[in-house]
C-alpha positions in Angstrom: 0.1 0.0 0.1 1.3 3.3 -1.0 0.4 6.8 0.6 -0.6 9.7 -1.3 1.6 13.0 -1.1 -1.5 14.3 0.8 -1.4 11.5 3.0 2.3 11.5 3.6 2.1 15.5 4.6 -0.5 14.6 7.2 1.6 12.2 9.0 2.9 13.6 12.5 5.9 12.3 14.7 9.4 11.9 14.7 11.8 14.3 16.3 12.4 17.9 15.1 15.8 19.6 14.5 15.0 21.8 17.3 14.6 18.8 19.6 17.8 17.4 18.7 19.7 20.7 19.3 18.0 21.0 22.8 18.9 17.6 23.8 22.7 18.3 22.7 22.8 21.4 24.4 21.4 19.9 27.5 24.0 17.2 27.6 26.7 19.7 26.9 25.4 21.9 29.9 25.2 19.0 32.4 28.9 18.0 31.5 30.0 21.3 32.2 28.1 21.6 35.4 29.6 18.1 36.6 33.0 19.1 35.2 33.0 22.1 37.3 31.8 20.5 40.5 34.5 17.9 40.1 37.3 20.1 39.1 36.7 23.4 40.4 38.9 26.2 38.9 39.8 29.4 40.5 38.9 32.6 38.6 41.7 35.1 37.6 
């Protein structure tokens, strides 16, 4: 069974580019927080 172009455009789901960006940014933020907690560096 093949779907028409209209049916294909009406399908919802998946993950968007902004969601991927948010997940990556969140992981980087958590890594930075943990790094700062484990290895605190003095400010100059």
